[in-house]
C-alpha atoms as an extended CHARMM CRD file, in Angstrom:
* protein
*
       211  EXT
         1         1  MET       CA            143.4300000000      133.8910000000      181.3860000000  PROA      1               0.0000000000
         2         2  LYS       CA            146.8200000000      133.1220000000      179.9220000000  PROA      2               0.0000000000
         3         3  VAL       CA            147.1080000000      130.2980000000      177.4280000000  PROA      3               0.0000000000
         4         4  ASN       CA            150.3780000000      128.4010000000      177.3230000000  PROA      4               0.0000000000
         5         5  GLN       CA            152.1280000000      127.5890000000      174.0620000000  PROA      5               0.0000000000
         6         6  ALA       CA            150.9900000000      123.9570000000      173.9990000000  PROA      6               0.0000000000
         7         7  THR       CA            147.3550000000      124.9100000000      174.3890000000  PROA      7               0.0000000000
         8         8  SER       CA            147.7180000000      127.6170000000      171.7450000000  PROA      8               0.0000000000
         9         9  ASP       CA            149.2610000000      125.1670000000      169.3060000000  PROA      9               0.0000000000
        10        10  PHE       CA            146.4880000000      122.6750000000      170.0320000000  PROA      10              0.0000000000
        11        11  LEU       CA            143.7850000000      125.2580000000      169.3390000000  PROA      11              0.0000000000
        12        12  ILE       CA            145.4670000000      126.3600000000      166.1220000000  PROA      12              0.0000000000
        13        13  ASN       CA            145.8850000000      122.7830000000      164.9110000000  PROA      13              0.0000000000
        14        14  SER       CA            142.3090000000      121.9460000000      165.8790000000  PROA      14              0.0000000000
        15        15  ASN       CA            141.0530000000      124.9270000000      163.9140000000  PROA      15              0.0000000000
        16        16  ARG       CA            143.0870000000      123.8750000000      160.8940000000  PROA      16              0.0000000000
        17        17  TRP       CA            141.7840000000      120.3080000000      161.1870000000  PROA      17              0.0000000000
        18        18  PHE       CA            138.2100000000      121.5590000000      161.4690000000  PROA      18              0.0000000000
        19        19  ARG       CA            138.5810000000      123.7430000000      158.3870000000  PROA      19              0.0000000000
        20        20  ALA       CA            140.2020000000      120.9330000000      156.4010000000  PROA      20              0.0000000000
        21        21  SER       CA            137.5430000000      118.4750000000      157.5320000000  PROA      21              0.0000000000
        22        22  LEU       CA            134.7720000000      120.9250000000      156.6560000000  PROA      22              0.0000000000
        23        23  ALA       CA            136.2800000000      121.5720000000      153.2240000000  PROA      23              0.0000000000
        24        24  LYS       CA            136.5880000000      117.8280000000      152.6400000000  PROA      24              0.0000000000
        25        25  THR       CA            132.9710000000      117.2740000000      153.6770000000  PROA      25              0.0000000000
        26        26  ILE       CA            131.7530000000      120.0470000000      151.3820000000  PROA      26              0.0000000000
        27        27  MET       CA            133.8060000000      118.6350000000      148.4980000000  PROA      27              0.0000000000
        28        28  THR       CA            132.3920000000      115.1470000000      149.1220000000  PROA      28              0.0000000000
        29        29  MET       CA            128.8450000000      116.5210000000      149.1660000000  PROA      29              0.0000000000
        30        30  LYS       CA            129.4650000000      118.3840000000      145.9110000000  PROA      30              0.0000000000
        31        31  MET       CA            130.8470000000      115.2390000000      144.2930000000  PROA      31              0.0000000000
        32        32  LYS       CA            127.8560000000      113.2000000000      145.4590000000  PROA      32              0.0000000000
        33        33  PHE       CA            125.4570000000      115.8600000000      144.1730000000  PROA      33              0.0000000000
        34        34  THR       CA            127.2630000000      116.0210000000      140.8290000000  PROA      34              0.0000000000
        35        35  LEU       CA            127.2610000000      112.2220000000      140.5610000000  PROA      35              0.0000000000
        36        36  LYS       CA            123.5680000000      112.0480000000      141.4330000000  PROA      36              0.0000000000
        37        37  ARG       CA            122.7470000000      114.7470000000      138.8870000000  PROA      37              0.0000000000
        38        38  THR       CA            124.8250000000      112.9650000000      136.2450000000  PROA      38              0.0000000000
        39        39  LEU       CA            123.0430000000      109.6860000000      136.9490000000  PROA      39              0.0000000000
        40        40  MET       CA            119.6690000000      111.4050000000      136.6670000000  PROA      40              0.0000000000
        41        41  VAL       CA            120.6540000000      112.9030000000      133.3160000000  PROA      41              0.0000000000
        42        42  LEU       CA            121.8380000000      109.5070000000      132.0700000000  PROA      42              0.0000000000
        43        43  VAL       CA            118.6130000000      107.8390000000      133.2110000000  PROA      43              0.0000000000
        44        44  LEU       CA            116.4710000000      110.4730000000      131.4970000000  PROA      44              0.0000000000
        45        45  LEU       CA            118.5970000000      110.2220000000      128.3600000000  PROA      45              0.0000000000
        46        46  GLY       CA            118.2440000000      106.4430000000      128.4160000000  PROA      46              0.0000000000
        47        47  ILE       CA            114.4650000000      106.7160000000      128.7190000000  PROA      47              0.0000000000
        48        48  GLN       CA            114.3710000000      109.1650000000      125.8260000000  PROA      48              0.0000000000
        49        49  LEU       CA            116.5570000000      106.9590000000      123.6280000000  PROA      49              0.0000000000
        50        50  SER       CA            114.5070000000      103.8950000000      124.5610000000  PROA      50              0.0000000000
        51        51  THR       CA            111.2940000000      105.6990000000      123.6470000000  PROA      51              0.0000000000
        52        52  LYS       CA            112.7100000000      106.7560000000      120.3000000000  PROA      52              0.0000000000
        53        53  ALA       CA            113.9890000000      103.2520000000      119.6490000000  PROA      53              0.0000000000
        54        54  GLN       CA            110.5290000000      101.8120000000      120.2650000000  PROA      54              0.0000000000
        55        55  ALA       CA            108.6750000000      104.3220000000      118.0700000000  PROA      55              0.0000000000
        56        56  ILE       CA            106.9900000000      103.0780000000      114.8900000000  PROA      56              0.0000000000
        57        57  THR       CA            109.0700000000      104.0390000000      111.8620000000  PROA      57              0.0000000000
        58        58  ALA       CA            108.1820000000      104.5960000000      108.2180000000  PROA      58              0.0000000000
        59        59  ASP       CA            109.9680000000      101.3270000000      107.4330000000  PROA      59              0.0000000000
        60        60  ASP       CA            107.7470000000       99.4950000000      109.9520000000  PROA      60              0.0000000000
        61        61  VAL       CA            104.6900000000      100.8980000000      108.1920000000  PROA      61              0.0000000000
        62        62  LEU       CA            105.8480000000       99.7230000000      104.7520000000  PROA      62              0.0000000000
        63        63  LYS       CA            106.6530000000       96.2180000000      105.9870000000  PROA      63              0.0000000000
        64        64  THR       CA            103.2700000000       95.9890000000      107.6670000000  PROA      64              0.0000000000
        65        65  TRP       CA            101.4480000000       97.2500000000      104.5790000000  PROA      65              0.0000000000
        66        66  ASP       CA            103.1110000000       94.5590000000      102.4710000000  PROA      66              0.0000000000
        67        67  ASN       CA            102.1160000000       91.9170000000      105.0380000000  PROA      67              0.0000000000
        68        68  VAL       CA             98.4880000000       93.0040000000      105.0880000000  PROA      68              0.0000000000
        69        69  THR       CA             98.4370000000       93.3310000000      101.2870000000  PROA      69              0.0000000000
        70        70  ARG       CA             99.5320000000       89.7180000000      100.8520000000  PROA      70              0.0000000000
        71        71  MET       CA             96.9150000000       88.5240000000      103.3320000000  PROA      71              0.0000000000
        72        72  VAL       CA             94.0110000000       90.3370000000      101.6490000000  PROA      72              0.0000000000
        73        73  VAL       CA             94.9850000000       89.9300000000       97.9880000000  PROA      73              0.0000000000
        74        74  GLU       CA             96.0860000000       86.2940000000       98.1880000000  PROA      74              0.0000000000
        75        75  SER       CA             92.9120000000       85.3620000000      100.0720000000  PROA      75              0.0000000000
        76        76  ALA       CA             90.7390000000       87.0510000000       97.4470000000  PROA      76              0.0000000000
        77        77  LYS       CA             92.5710000000       85.1630000000       94.7000000000  PROA      77              0.0000000000
        78        78  LEU       CA             91.8110000000       81.8380000000       96.3850000000  PROA      78              0.0000000000
        79        79  MET       CA             88.0520000000       82.1760000000       95.8830000000  PROA      79              0.0000000000
        80        80  PRO       CA             86.9860000000       80.3370000000       92.6980000000  PROA      80              0.0000000000
        81        81  ALA       CA             85.6470000000       82.6500000000       89.9770000000  PROA      81              0.0000000000
        82        82  GLU       CA             82.2080000000       81.0040000000       90.0420000000  PROA      82              0.0000000000
        83        83  HSD       CA             81.7130000000       82.0690000000       93.6660000000  PROA      83              0.0000000000
        84        84  PHE       CA             82.3750000000       85.7990000000       93.2490000000  PROA      84              0.0000000000
        85        85  ASP       CA             78.6260000000       86.3710000000       93.1710000000  PROA      85              0.0000000000
        86        86  TYR       CA             78.1210000000       84.3540000000       96.3610000000  PROA      86              0.0000000000
        87        87  SER       CA             76.4620000000       86.0360000000       99.3370000000  PROA      87              0.0000000000
        88        88  PRO       CA             75.7200000000       84.3740000000      102.6980000000  PROA      88              0.0000000000
        89        89  GLY       CA             72.2950000000       86.0140000000      102.4940000000  PROA      89              0.0000000000
        90        90  ASP       CA             70.5230000000       89.3740000000      102.4980000000  PROA      90              0.0000000000
        91        91  PRO       CA             71.5340000000       92.0680000000      103.2840000000  PROA      91              0.0000000000
        92        92  LEU       CA             75.1480000000       90.9070000000      103.0340000000  PROA      92              0.0000000000
        93        93  ARG       CA             77.2920000000       91.7970000000      100.0340000000  PROA      93              0.0000000000
        94        94  SER       CA             78.3820000000       89.3580000000       97.3820000000  PROA      94              0.0000000000
        95        95  PHE       CA             82.0030000000       88.2510000000       97.6110000000  PROA      95              0.0000000000
        96        96  ALA       CA             82.8800000000       90.5560000000       94.7040000000  PROA      96              0.0000000000
        97        97  ASP       CA             81.3140000000       93.5400000000       96.4480000000  PROA      97              0.0000000000
        98        98  GLN       CA             82.9940000000       92.6220000000       99.7300000000  PROA      98              0.0000000000
        99        99  ILE       CA             86.3680000000       92.8780000000       97.9910000000  PROA      99              0.0000000000
       100       100  ASN       CA             85.2790000000       95.9990000000       96.0990000000  PROA      100             0.0000000000
       101       101  HSD       CA             84.5000000000       97.6310000000       99.4460000000  PROA      101             0.0000000000
       102       102  THR       CA             88.1190000000       97.1150000000      100.5030000000  PROA      102             0.0000000000
       103       103  THR       CA             89.2810000000       98.5440000000       97.1770000000  PROA      103             0.0000000000
       104       104  ARG       CA             87.1690000000      101.6990000000       97.5460000000  PROA      104             0.0000000000
       105       105  SER       CA             88.3480000000      102.1550000000      101.1320000000  PROA      105             0.0000000000
       106       106  ASN       CA             92.0170000000      101.8980000000      100.1550000000  PROA      106             0.0000000000
       107       107  ILE       CA             91.5420000000      104.5580000000       97.4940000000  PROA      107             0.0000000000
       108       108  GLY       CA             89.5490000000      106.8280000000       99.7880000000  PROA      108             0.0000000000
       109       109  PHE       CA             91.9460000000      106.5060000000      102.7160000000  PROA      109             0.0000000000
       110       110  ALA       CA             95.0010000000      107.0850000000      100.5030000000  PROA      110             0.0000000000
       111       111  ALA       CA             94.6530000000      110.8630000000      100.8300000000  PROA      111             0.0000000000
       112       112  SER       CA             95.9740000000      110.5680000000      104.3930000000  PROA      112             0.0000000000
       113       113  VAL       CA             99.3430000000      109.2820000000      103.1370000000  PROA      113             0.0000000000
       114       114  LYS       CA            100.0050000000      111.7450000000      100.2940000000  PROA      114             0.0000000000
       115       115  ALA       CA             99.0500000000      109.2460000000       97.6030000000  PROA      115             0.0000000000
       116       116  GLY       CA             97.1290000000      111.7680000000       95.5070000000  PROA      116             0.0000000000
       117       117  GLN       CA             94.6280000000      110.7310000000       92.8630000000  PROA      117             0.0000000000
       118       118  PRO       CA             94.8220000000      107.1720000000       91.4780000000  PROA      118             0.0000000000
       119       119  ASN       CA             96.3300000000      106.8060000000       88.0050000000  PROA      119             0.0000000000
       120       120  PHE       CA             93.7940000000      104.1370000000       87.0130000000  PROA      120             0.0000000000
       121       121  PRO       CA             90.0720000000      104.4450000000       86.2450000000  PROA      121             0.0000000000
       122       122  VAL       CA             87.6330000000      103.9010000000       89.1080000000  PROA      122             0.0000000000
       123       123  ASP       CA             83.8490000000      103.8550000000       88.7310000000  PROA      123             0.0000000000
       124       124  PRO       CA             82.2460000000      103.5530000000       92.1960000000  PROA      124             0.0000000000
       125       125  ARG       CA             78.7880000000      103.1920000000       90.6440000000  PROA      125             0.0000000000
       126       126  ASN       CA             79.7910000000      100.3510000000       88.3550000000  PROA      126             0.0000000000
       127       127  PRO       CA             82.5170000000       98.2550000000       90.0370000000  PROA      127             0.0000000000
       128       128  PRO       CA             83.7180000000       95.0200000000       88.4200000000  PROA      128             0.0000000000
       129       129  LYS       CA             81.9090000000       91.8010000000       89.3240000000  PROA      129             0.0000000000
       130       130  ASP       CA             84.1470000000       89.1980000000       87.6650000000  PROA      130             0.0000000000
       131       131  LYS       CA             87.1690000000       87.7350000000       89.4340000000  PROA      131             0.0000000000
       132       132  GLU       CA             89.7690000000       89.1440000000       87.0630000000  PROA      132             0.0000000000
       133       133  GLY       CA             88.3980000000       92.6810000000       87.2330000000  PROA      133             0.0000000000
       134       134  VAL       CA             87.8730000000       92.6280000000       91.0100000000  PROA      134             0.0000000000
       135       135  ILE       CA             91.3780000000       91.3290000000       91.7540000000  PROA      135             0.0000000000
       136       136  ASP       CA             93.0170000000       93.7270000000       89.2950000000  PROA      136             0.0000000000
       137       137  LEU       CA             91.4130000000       96.7670000000       90.9140000000  PROA      137             0.0000000000
       138       138  LEU       CA             92.1370000000       95.4460000000       94.4180000000  PROA      138             0.0000000000
       139       139  GLU       CA             95.8510000000       95.0870000000       93.6500000000  PROA      139             0.0000000000
       140       140  LYS       CA             95.9760000000       98.5520000000       92.1140000000  PROA      140             0.0000000000
       141       141  SER       CA             94.3320000000      100.0660000000       95.1990000000  PROA      141             0.0000000000
       142       142  PHE       CA             96.9800000000       98.5480000000       97.4780000000  PROA      142             0.0000000000
       143       143  GLN       CA             99.7540000000       99.7310000000       95.1560000000  PROA      143             0.0000000000
       144       144  HSD       CA             98.2190000000      103.2070000000       95.0910000000  PROA      144             0.0000000000
       145       145  PHE       CA             98.1690000000      103.4300000000       98.8900000000  PROA      145             0.0000000000
       146       146  ARG       CA            101.7320000000      102.1190000000       99.0590000000  PROA      146             0.0000000000
       147       147  SER       CA            102.9130000000      104.8090000000       96.6280000000  PROA      147             0.0000000000
       148       148  GLY       CA            101.9200000000      107.3300000000       99.2840000000  PROA      148             0.0000000000
       149       149  LEU       CA            103.5870000000      105.4110000000      102.1040000000  PROA      149             0.0000000000
       150       150  GLU       CA            106.8340000000      105.3520000000      100.1350000000  PROA      150             0.0000000000
       151       151  LYS       CA            106.9470000000      109.1600000000      100.2550000000  PROA      151             0.0000000000
       152       152  LEU       CA            106.7110000000      109.3220000000      104.0440000000  PROA      152             0.0000000000
       153       153  SER       CA            109.5470000000      109.7450000000      106.5040000000  PROA      153             0.0000000000
       154       154  THR       CA            109.2580000000      108.6860000000      110.1260000000  PROA      154             0.0000000000
       155       155  GLU       CA            108.7990000000      112.3680000000      111.0350000000  PROA      155             0.0000000000
       156       156  ASP       CA            105.8280000000      112.5870000000      108.6280000000  PROA      156             0.0000000000
       157       157  LEU       CA            103.9720000000      110.0210000000      110.7420000000  PROA      157             0.0000000000
       158       158  SER       CA            103.5160000000      112.5730000000      113.5350000000  PROA      158             0.0000000000
       159       159  GLU       CA            101.9760000000      115.2080000000      111.2450000000  PROA      159             0.0000000000
       160       160  THR       CA             98.2430000000      115.7870000000      111.5520000000  PROA      160             0.0000000000
       161       161  VAL       CA             95.8120000000      115.1150000000      108.7020000000  PROA      161             0.0000000000
       162       162  PRO       CA             92.0520000000      115.6090000000      108.3270000000  PROA      162             0.0000000000
       163       163  TRP       CA             90.0560000000      112.4550000000      109.0270000000  PROA      163             0.0000000000
       164       164  GLY       CA             86.3980000000      111.5590000000      108.7580000000  PROA      164             0.0000000000
       165       165  ARG       CA             83.4320000000      112.3740000000      106.5750000000  PROA      165             0.0000000000
       166       166  ARG       CA             83.0590000000      115.8410000000      105.1290000000  PROA      166             0.0000000000
       167       167  GLY       CA             81.4260000000      118.1500000000      107.6060000000  PROA      167             0.0000000000
       168       168  SER       CA             82.5830000000      116.1400000000      110.6130000000  PROA      168             0.0000000000
       169       169  GLN       CA             86.3190000000      115.8700000000      110.0190000000  PROA      169             0.0000000000
       170       170  LYS       CA             88.8700000000      116.1500000000      112.7930000000  PROA      170             0.0000000000
       171       171  GLN       CA             92.6550000000      116.3100000000      112.8860000000  PROA      171             0.0000000000
       172       172  ILE       CA             94.5700000000      113.1550000000      113.8210000000  PROA      172             0.0000000000
       173       173  THR       CA             98.1780000000      112.0990000000      113.3380000000  PROA      173             0.0000000000
       174       174  ARG       CA             99.0550000000      110.3890000000      110.0880000000  PROA      174             0.0000000000
       175       175  LEU       CA            100.2120000000      107.3340000000      112.0470000000  PROA      175             0.0000000000
       176       176  LYS       CA             96.8320000000      107.0940000000      113.7630000000  PROA      176             0.0000000000
       177       177  ALA       CA             95.1560000000      107.2630000000      110.3460000000  PROA      177             0.0000000000
       178       178  ILE       CA             97.3440000000      104.4060000000      109.0990000000  PROA      178             0.0000000000
       179       179  LEU       CA             96.5220000000      102.3640000000      112.2020000000  PROA      179             0.0000000000
       180       180  ILE       CA             92.8100000000      102.8930000000      111.5360000000  PROA      180             0.0000000000
       181       181  VAL       CA             93.2540000000      101.8000000000      107.9110000000  PROA      181             0.0000000000
       182       182  THR       CA             95.0770000000       98.5870000000      108.8500000000  PROA      182             0.0000000000
       183       183  SER       CA             92.4710000000       97.8910000000      111.5320000000  PROA      183             0.0000000000
       184       184  HSD       CA             89.7270000000       98.3330000000      108.9300000000  PROA      184             0.0000000000
       185       185  LEU       CA             91.5020000000       95.9610000000      106.5470000000  PROA      185             0.0000000000
       186       186  GLN       CA             91.8000000000       93.2750000000      109.2020000000  PROA      186             0.0000000000
       187       187  ARG       CA             88.1470000000       93.6470000000      110.1700000000  PROA      187             0.0000000000
       188       188  GLU       CA             86.9770000000       93.3680000000      106.5650000000  PROA      188             0.0000000000
       189       189  HSD       CA             89.3250000000       90.4500000000      106.0000000000  PROA      189             0.0000000000
       190       190  GLY       CA             87.6040000000       88.6900000000      108.8850000000  PROA      190             0.0000000000
       191       191  LYS       CA             84.3620000000       88.9440000000      106.9160000000  PROA      191             0.0000000000
       192       192  THR       CA             86.0970000000       87.7110000000      103.7650000000  PROA      192             0.0000000000
       193       193  MET       CA             87.2970000000       84.6420000000      105.6520000000  PROA      193             0.0000000000
       194       194  ILE       CA             83.6790000000       83.7010000000      106.3970000000  PROA      194             0.0000000000
       195       195  TYR       CA             82.8360000000       83.7750000000      102.6680000000  PROA      195             0.0000000000
       196       196  LEU       CA             85.8660000000       81.6170000000      101.9040000000  PROA      196             0.0000000000
       197       197  ARG       CA             85.1480000000       79.0960000000      104.6560000000  PROA      197             0.0000000000
       198       198  GLU       CA             81.5380000000       78.8290000000      103.5050000000  PROA      198             0.0000000000
       199       199  LYS       CA             82.9170000000       77.5800000000      100.2000000000  PROA      199             0.0000000000
       200       200  GLY       CA             85.4780000000       75.2820000000      101.7850000000  PROA      200             0.0000000000
       201       201  VAL       CA             88.4310000000       77.5440000000      100.9750000000  PROA      201             0.0000000000
       202       202  ALA       CA             91.1910000000       78.2010000000      103.5100000000  PROA      202             0.0000000000
       203       203  PRO       CA             92.3250000000       81.8620000000      103.5140000000  PROA      203             0.0000000000
       204       204  ALA       CA             95.9120000000       82.9730000000      103.0220000000  PROA      204             0.0000000000
       205       205  PRO       CA             98.1940000000       83.2730000000      106.0950000000  PROA      205             0.0000000000
       206       206  ALA       CA             97.3730000000       86.1700000000      108.4080000000  PROA      206             0.0000000000
       207       207  GLY       CA             99.2950000000       89.4290000000      108.1420000000  PROA      207             0.0000000000
       208       208  SER       CA             99.6820000000       92.1200000000      110.7650000000  PROA      208             0.0000000000
       209       209  TRP       CA            102.0590000000       94.7150000000      112.1890000000  PROA      209             0.0000000000
       210       210  VAL       CA            105.7340000000       93.7820000000      112.2730000000  PROA      210             0.0000000000
       211       211  PHE       CA            108.5570000000       95.6320000000      114.0290000000  PROA      211             0.0000000000
């Protein structure tokens, strides 16, 4: 069958239009795919940056330690000296021994934050019983723990350290160890508050994590 010139031109133009339209469609699809992929990358990057921004930093840890230190030390100082031998009853500790327990814990836990050995004498078998001696050792124990915290970078918080009693230790992150220590301090402070309230003394303002 013969095709006249008009029909031939129409077929040629139609073919050109089809090819151009197909190329345009493919280009549009590629652009949409590239845009979608770019958006996905930006979303993932945003999530990653947000996660990093919300992570606990070494500076957060130091600020929190100072907060908790003030809470515990200032509360202990508020108890009158004549009540340092007070105990709510057997088998509970005296107030002096309650504070000494916190002191011993700070020193023992300090290994998890690179604090090393304390540079002050400690006699676990013969702890001080008078207010001046108890408070002095308590303050030194907090300073000792802080000396280790000052050496830490934010990256150090994710390192693993041994934790637990000898023979049953396990590896946990240094940050988790610090969280356990601050939790222990707050729990023991709760007990200290009972001693203070029993003697009509209001404890110092509460201290906790700050970001």
